[in-house]
Residue frames relative to the residue before (quaternion, step in Angstrom):
aa qw qx qy qz dx dy dz
M 1.0000 0.0000 0.0000 0.0000 0.00 0.00 0.00
S 0.4269 -0.7111 0.4981 0.2529 3.60 -0.83 0.97
T 0.6547 -0.5170 0.3797 0.3998 3.56 -1.28 0.38
E 0.6458 0.5319 -0.3161 0.4473 3.58 1.00 -0.83
T 0.6586 0.5017 -0.3075 0.4691 3.58 0.98 -0.84
A 0.6414 0.5292 -0.3228 0.4520 3.56 1.01 -0.81
E 0.6498 0.5172 -0.3203 0.4557 3.58 0.98 -0.83
K 0.6443 0.5202 -0.3192 0.4608 3.59 1.04 -0.79
A 0.6513 0.5226 -0.3141 0.4517 3.56 1.06 -0.73
I 0.6764 0.5027 -0.2890 0.4542 3.56 1.10 -0.77
V 0.6744 0.5047 -0.2990 0.4484 3.54 0.96 -0.93
K 0.0949 -0.7923 0.6020 0.0288 3.58 -0.85 1.00
D 0.5299 -0.6148 0.4729 0.3429 3.53 -1.11 0.63
S 0.3817 -0.7124 0.5403 0.2344 3.55 -0.87 0.97
E 0.5855 -0.5906 0.4200 0.3634 3.57 -1.16 0.57
A 0.5626 -0.6185 0.4345 0.3348 3.55 -1.00 0.82
F 0.6472 -0.5551 0.3732 0.3655 3.54 -1.18 0.73
L 0.7708 0.0580 -0.0355 0.6334 3.57 1.09 -0.77
S 0.0139 -0.8218 0.5672 -0.0521 3.55 0.47 1.24
K 0.7083 -0.4426 0.3252 0.4433 3.55 -1.30 0.17
R 0.6488 0.5136 -0.3165 0.4638 3.59 0.97 -0.83
R 0.6903 0.4772 -0.2854 0.4629 3.57 0.91 -0.88
K 0.6086 0.5404 -0.3574 0.4581 3.59 1.06 -0.62
K 0.6402 0.5334 -0.3258 0.4467 3.56 1.05 -0.76
L 0.5658 0.5864 -0.3851 0.4333 3.61 1.16 -0.48
I 0.7033 0.4270 -0.2482 0.5113 3.57 1.16 -0.65
T 0.7515 0.4450 -0.2339 0.4272 3.57 0.81 -1.00
D 0.6006 0.5966 -0.3705 0.3822 3.63 0.99 -0.72
P 0.7041 0.4561 -0.3015 0.4531 3.66 0.82 -0.82
L 0.5516 0.6192 -0.4082 0.3818 3.61 1.17 -0.26
V 0.8179 0.0978 -0.0225 0.5666 3.59 0.99 -0.83
D 0.7819 0.4103 -0.2183 0.4156 3.57 0.34 -1.31
D 0.8041 0.1288 -0.0578 0.5775 3.60 1.05 -0.69
N 0.1036 0.8441 -0.5171 0.0969 3.54 1.02 0.88
P 0.4971 -0.7003 0.4203 0.2931 3.61 -0.80 0.95
I 0.7049 0.4286 -0.2712 0.4959 3.61 1.13 -0.53
T 0.7889 0.3729 -0.1982 0.4465 3.58 0.58 -1.13
I 0.7359 0.3608 -0.2257 0.5266 3.60 1.14 -0.49
Q 0.7711 0.3392 -0.1839 0.5065 3.58 0.78 -1.03
V 0.2639 -0.7959 0.4960 0.2255 3.58 1.34 -0.35
L 0.4025 0.6646 -0.5135 0.3642 3.56 0.73 1.17
G 0.8016 0.2996 -0.2079 0.4737 3.57 -1.20 0.47
I 0.2745 0.8026 -0.4907 0.1992 3.57 1.20 0.50
C 0.6119 0.5971 -0.3600 0.3734 3.61 0.94 -0.87
S 0.7189 0.4198 -0.2599 0.4892 3.59 0.76 -0.99
A 0.5868 0.5749 -0.3700 0.4339 3.59 1.13 -0.57
L 0.7068 0.4258 -0.2505 0.5064 3.58 1.15 -0.58
A 0.7220 0.5070 -0.2504 0.3986 3.57 0.97 -0.89
V 0.8075 0.3273 -0.1518 0.4666 3.61 0.82 -0.93
T 0.6003 0.6418 -0.3275 0.3471 3.58 1.25 -0.09
T 0.3564 0.7373 -0.5095 0.2642 3.61 1.07 0.52
Q 0.7878 0.1248 -0.0674 0.5994 3.59 1.20 -0.55
M 0.5954 -0.6141 0.3974 0.3324 3.57 -1.15 0.64
Q 0.6616 0.5541 -0.3315 0.3813 3.58 0.86 -0.92
P 0.7071 0.4166 -0.2914 0.4915 3.66 0.72 -0.89
T 0.6090 0.5522 -0.3561 0.4443 3.58 1.11 -0.61
L 0.6385 0.5216 -0.3223 0.4652 3.58 1.02 -0.79
V 0.6471 0.5077 -0.3136 0.4745 3.57 0.99 -0.84
M 0.6419 0.5148 -0.3172 0.4715 3.57 0.99 -0.82
A 0.6470 0.5251 -0.3185 0.4519 3.59 0.94 -0.86
L 0.6688 0.4914 -0.2957 0.4730 3.59 0.92 -0.91
S 0.6297 0.5355 -0.3294 0.4563 3.57 1.05 -0.77
V 0.6645 0.4958 -0.3010 0.4712 3.58 0.94 -0.88
I 0.6247 0.5343 -0.3411 0.4560 3.59 0.97 -0.82
F 0.6648 0.5059 -0.3019 0.4593 3.59 0.88 -0.94
V 0.6970 0.4832 -0.2834 0.4477 3.58 0.80 -1.01
V 0.6784 0.4923 -0.3044 0.4524 3.60 0.85 -0.92
V 0.6777 0.4932 -0.3007 0.4551 3.60 0.86 -0.94
M 0.7185 0.4518 -0.2639 0.4583 3.58 0.79 -0.99
S 0.6461 0.4973 -0.3340 0.4730 3.61 1.01 -0.66
N 0.6118 0.5357 -0.3422 0.4708 3.60 1.05 -0.72
L 0.6617 0.5078 -0.3001 0.4629 3.56 0.93 -0.92
T 0.6816 0.5038 -0.2927 0.4427 3.58 0.84 -0.97
I 0.6899 0.4684 -0.2856 0.4724 3.58 0.85 -0.95
S 0.6266 0.5329 -0.3424 0.4541 3.60 1.03 -0.69
L 0.6534 0.5111 -0.3075 0.4662 3.59 1.01 -0.82
L 0.7465 0.3889 -0.2018 0.5008 3.58 1.11 -0.73
R 0.3807 0.7947 -0.4387 0.1761 3.58 1.28 -0.17
N 0.7168 0.4346 -0.2614 0.4785 3.61 1.02 -0.67
K 0.6692 0.4918 -0.2873 0.4772 3.57 1.31 -0.10
I 0.6297 0.5593 -0.3289 0.4272 3.58 1.23 -0.39
P 0.3786 -0.7108 0.5389 0.2469 3.63 -0.69 1.00
G 0.5760 -0.6395 0.3927 0.3242 3.57 -0.92 0.90
R 0.6549 0.5503 -0.3166 0.4098 3.58 1.04 -0.76
V 0.7746 0.3084 -0.1736 0.5241 3.60 1.12 -0.53
R 0.3222 0.7940 -0.4793 0.1896 3.60 1.22 0.21
I 0.6429 0.5216 -0.3362 0.4490 3.62 0.98 -0.79
I 0.6418 0.5206 -0.3233 0.4611 3.59 0.97 -0.82
V 0.6508 0.5065 -0.3105 0.4728 3.58 0.97 -0.86
Q 0.6452 0.5217 -0.3198 0.4575 3.58 0.93 -0.86
L 0.6627 0.5020 -0.3014 0.4669 3.58 0.93 -0.90
A 0.6424 0.5272 -0.3217 0.4537 3.58 1.01 -0.80
V 0.6511 0.5088 -0.3099 0.4703 3.57 0.99 -0.84
V 0.6790 0.4857 -0.2908 0.4674 3.58 0.86 -0.98
A 0.6503 0.5226 -0.3165 0.4515 3.59 0.95 -0.87
T 0.6332 0.5299 -0.3279 0.4591 3.59 1.02 -0.77
L 0.6802 0.4842 -0.2846 0.4709 3.57 0.92 -0.92
V 0.6473 0.5098 -0.3193 0.4681 3.59 0.99 -0.80
T 0.6286 0.5239 -0.3285 0.4717 3.58 1.02 -0.76
L 0.6253 0.5354 -0.3265 0.4645 3.57 1.04 -0.78
V 0.6528 0.5021 -0.3062 0.4775 3.58 0.93 -0.91
N 0.6488 0.5366 -0.3071 0.4437 3.56 0.94 -0.93
E 0.6897 0.4778 -0.2792 0.4669 3.57 0.92 -0.91
V 0.6193 0.5307 -0.3436 0.4656 3.60 1.06 -0.69
L 0.6487 0.4997 -0.3104 0.4829 3.59 0.97 -0.84
K 0.6490 0.5283 -0.3139 0.4484 3.56 0.97 -0.86
A 0.7086 0.4676 -0.2564 0.4620 3.57 1.02 -0.82
F 0.8276 0.2690 -0.0978 0.4829 3.59 0.88 -0.93
A 0.7858 0.1401 -0.0957 0.5948 3.62 1.20 -0.29
Y 0.0845 -0.8720 0.4799 0.0474 3.53 0.65 1.18
D 0.6317 0.5291 -0.3425 0.4514 3.60 0.96 -0.75
M 0.6629 0.4820 -0.2976 0.4896 3.58 1.01 -0.81
Y 0.5983 0.5600 -0.3481 0.4553 3.56 1.12 -0.69
K 0.6694 0.4940 -0.3055 0.4631 3.60 0.91 -0.87
E 0.6830 0.4974 -0.2820 0.4545 3.56 1.06 -0.74
L 0.8102 0.3039 -0.1137 0.4882 3.56 1.01 -0.87
S 0.3955 0.7700 -0.4607 0.1961 3.60 1.20 -0.26
V 0.6640 0.5004 -0.3109 0.4605 3.60 0.90 -0.88
F 0.7157 0.4630 -0.2602 0.4535 3.57 0.86 -0.95
V 0.6009 0.5311 -0.3591 0.4774 3.59 1.09 -0.62
G 0.6376 0.5348 -0.3205 0.4524 3.57 1.00 -0.81
L 0.6689 0.5146 -0.2960 0.4474 3.56 1.07 -0.70
I 0.4266 0.6767 -0.4808 0.3591 3.61 1.25 0.01
I 0.5491 0.6296 -0.3858 0.3914 3.58 1.16 -0.65
T 0.7682 0.3404 -0.1779 0.5122 3.58 0.98 -0.84
N 0.3888 0.7269 -0.4857 0.2909 3.60 1.24 0.16
C 0.4621 -0.7175 0.4551 0.2540 3.57 -0.69 1.11
I 0.5792 0.5854 -0.3798 0.4214 3.59 1.13 -0.57
V 0.6660 0.5089 -0.3017 0.4544 3.58 0.91 -0.95
M 0.7252 0.4327 -0.2514 0.4730 3.58 0.67 -1.10
G 0.6233 0.5645 -0.3380 0.4226 3.57 1.05 -0.72
R 0.6826 0.4709 -0.2934 0.4757 3.59 0.94 -0.85
L 0.6132 0.5388 -0.3536 0.4568 3.59 1.05 -0.66
E 0.7215 0.4530 -0.2460 0.4623 3.55 0.82 -1.03
A 0.7527 0.4232 -0.2194 0.4541 3.57 0.88 -0.95
F 0.8240 0.2409 -0.1069 0.5015 3.61 1.01 -0.66
A 0.7295 0.4739 -0.2828 0.4041 3.59 0.53 -1.16
L 0.6428 0.5463 -0.3274 0.4257 3.61 1.04 -0.70
G 0.7930 0.3130 -0.1564 0.4987 3.58 1.14 -0.44
N 0.7251 0.4047 -0.2390 0.5032 3.59 1.25 0.15
K 0.6359 -0.5598 0.3904 0.3604 3.52 -1.30 0.42
P 0.7028 -0.5169 0.2932 0.3911 3.59 -1.19 0.55
Y 0.6846 0.4922 -0.3183 0.4333 3.61 0.79 -0.93
D 0.6527 0.4974 -0.3103 0.4799 3.58 0.95 -0.84
S 0.6452 0.5264 -0.3187 0.4529 3.58 1.02 -0.77
I 0.6103 0.5346 -0.3446 0.4722 3.58 1.09 -0.68
L 0.6704 0.4965 -0.2986 0.4635 3.59 0.89 -0.92
D 0.6463 0.5209 -0.3143 0.4606 3.57 0.99 -0.86
G 0.6728 0.4929 -0.2941 0.4668 3.57 0.92 -0.89
F 0.6533 0.5129 -0.3133 0.4605 3.56 0.97 -0.86
G 0.6580 0.5193 -0.3104 0.4484 3.58 0.94 -0.87
S 0.6751 0.4918 -0.2911 0.4667 3.58 0.91 -0.94
A 0.6768 0.4834 -0.2940 0.4710 3.58 0.94 -0.88
L 0.6355 0.5188 -0.3280 0.4684 3.58 1.08 -0.70
G 0.6278 0.5328 -0.3264 0.4641 3.58 1.05 -0.74
Y 0.6351 0.5122 -0.3017 0.4932 3.54 1.08 -0.81
S 0.6934 0.5229 -0.2862 0.4048 3.56 0.85 -1.04
W 0.6964 0.4732 -0.3170 0.4366 3.61 0.80 -0.88
I 0.6094 0.5419 -0.3604 0.4528 3.58 1.12 -0.52
I 0.7078 0.4439 -0.2877 0.4682 3.61 0.77 -0.96
L 0.6262 0.5222 -0.3475 0.4631 3.61 1.09 -0.58
T 0.6309 0.5194 -0.3313 0.4717 3.59 1.06 -0.69
V 0.6348 0.5151 -0.3182 0.4800 3.57 0.99 -0.86
A 0.6750 0.5021 -0.2957 0.4526 3.58 0.89 -0.93
F 0.6137 0.5625 -0.3526 0.4274 3.59 1.01 -0.78
F 0.7300 0.4210 -0.2504 0.4767 3.58 0.76 -1.00
R 0.6332 0.5284 -0.3473 0.4464 3.61 1.03 -0.67
E 0.6889 0.4582 -0.2908 0.4805 3.59 0.92 -0.85
L 0.6545 0.5228 -0.3207 0.4420 3.59 0.97 -0.84
W 0.7627 0.3707 -0.2049 0.4888 3.58 0.75 -1.03
G 0.7018 0.4745 -0.2755 0.4544 3.59 1.09 -0.61
S 0.8088 0.2087 -0.0899 0.5425 3.58 1.02 -0.80
G 0.4323 -0.7188 0.4502 0.3061 3.57 1.25 -0.17
A 0.6721 0.4591 -0.2835 0.5070 3.56 1.22 0.47
V 0.1593 -0.7330 0.6459 0.1420 3.55 -1.39 0.18
F 0.8120 -0.0383 -0.0564 0.5796 3.57 -0.57 1.19
G 0.7071 -0.4731 0.2519 0.4612 3.57 1.06 0.78
I 0.5552 0.5904 -0.3996 0.4284 3.60 1.26 -0.08
P 0.3874 -0.7645 0.4654 0.2209 3.65 -0.58 1.13
V 0.1602 -0.8336 0.5250 0.0609 3.57 0.22 1.29
F 0.6663 0.5108 -0.3124 0.4445 3.59 0.86 -0.94
D 0.6451 0.5180 -0.3270 0.4566 3.61 0.96 -0.82
Y 0.6524 0.5134 -0.3144 0.4603 3.57 0.99 -0.84
V 0.6730 0.4868 -0.2977 0.4706 3.59 0.89 -0.94
S 0.6412 0.5259 -0.3242 0.4552 3.60 0.96 -0.83
G 0.6502 0.5354 -0.3129 0.4390 3.57 1.03 -0.80
L 0.6060 0.5723 -0.3518 0.4260 3.57 1.15 -0.52
F 0.7463 0.3948 -0.2030 0.4959 3.57 1.15 -0.61
G 0.6567 -0.5344 0.3111 0.4317 3.57 1.23 0.21
E 0.7099 -0.4966 0.3184 0.3848 3.52 -1.33 0.28
D 0.6712 0.5229 -0.3047 0.4280 3.58 1.07 -0.65
F 0.6685 0.4764 -0.2957 0.4886 3.59 1.26 -0.24
S 0.0998 0.7991 -0.5857 0.0916 3.57 -0.86 0.91
L 0.3011 -0.7331 0.5854 0.1708 3.56 -0.94 0.97
A 0.2733 -0.7864 0.5370 0.1358 3.55 -0.70 1.09
T 0.3683 -0.7049 0.5607 0.2304 3.55 -1.12 0.71
N 0.3404 -0.7212 0.5680 0.2035 3.55 -1.31 0.32
G 0.3772 -0.7665 0.4796 0.2004 3.57 -0.43 1.24
L 0.5427 0.6301 -0.3969 0.3886 3.58 1.19 -0.44
M 0.6367 0.5762 -0.3258 0.3955 3.57 1.09 -0.74
V 0.6856 0.4652 -0.2990 0.4734 3.61 1.11 -0.48
S 0.6051 0.5208 -0.3587 0.4836 3.57 1.29 0.07
P 0.6717 -0.4944 0.3536 0.4236 3.61 -1.21 0.32
V 0.5741 0.5917 -0.3774 0.4218 3.59 1.14 -0.59
G 0.6438 0.5249 -0.3159 0.4585 3.57 0.99 -0.82
A 0.6342 0.5230 -0.3230 0.4690 3.56 1.05 -0.79
F 0.6364 0.5247 -0.3237 0.4636 3.58 0.99 -0.82
I 0.6545 0.5240 -0.3151 0.4448 3.58 0.93 -0.89
I 0.6983 0.4641 -0.2789 0.4682 3.59 0.80 -1.01
L 0.6553 0.5039 -0.3156 0.4659 3.57 0.96 -0.84
G 0.6373 0.5269 -0.3200 0.4624 3.57 1.03 -0.78
L 0.6463 0.5091 -0.3139 0.4739 3.58 1.02 -0.79
L 0.6337 0.5284 -0.3247 0.4624 3.59 1.03 -0.80
I 0.6515 0.5080 -0.3093 0.4710 3.57 0.96 -0.90
W 0.6531 0.5215 -0.3103 0.4529 3.58 0.96 -0.90
V 0.6733 0.4900 -0.2981 0.4665 3.60 0.86 -0.96
Q 0.6946 0.4874 -0.2907 0.4422 3.58 0.82 -0.96
R 0.6937 0.4603 -0.2870 0.4738 3.58 0.90 -0.87
S 0.5943 0.5414 -0.3686 0.4668 3.60 1.13 -0.50
K 0.6708 0.5032 -0.2907 0.4608 3.54 1.03 -0.83
T 0.7585 0.3899 -0.2104 0.4780 3.59 0.88 -0.94
G 0.4157 -0.7209 0.4608 0.3085 3.60 1.21 -0.41
Y 0.3734 0.7426 -0.4828 0.2756 3.58 1.25 0.31
V 0.0413 -0.7862 0.6165 -0.0082 3.56 -0.99 0.92
E 0.4449 -0.6803 0.5139 0.2740 3.59 -0.95 0.87
H 0.1584 -0.7742 0.6067 0.0863 3.55 -1.04 0.82
């Protein structure tokens, strides 16, 4: 065998930057393996922070940052972490990132910090974060771990944002604080008025909307609990 032929045999095509497998790391958690509607994780924050769109958006961005960066960090350290202390290391990494998010909110968005400080702190115990670290980041390369974390956090985020949209719209008649119901009512004259539903601003309203989302999604995908 010539030297040129041997070199061709050794060289292998590297995986595409966004190959089919890597795309599935992002797309699967959006619907087919959604962390909230399929895995039923992160339910507490989905119910607690979704009364309005603005704090929900901040919470979603915070979770995306923490999940992606913790996945990256643990993946980079995966061959250095002793198995007996891996959970402690994971918690330390997540706690550091959550503290960073908390301090940034405190410095640049103090009103949002006061509203979300307790819930941002609870990201440390969010099953989605720890689950991706244990199930994926510990056994995969950094780039794949980033995609996996981003996909899972994005799947979580669109669900809580959808819940928040309907809760704020039906409960307060607004979206991002903009009085939608008042504007629509004004188009039809003084005698027309869209009524809000106080149930939507309570945890019961969150359960109802989340339950409807789970029902619609599982009906579409055909997923059945076993």
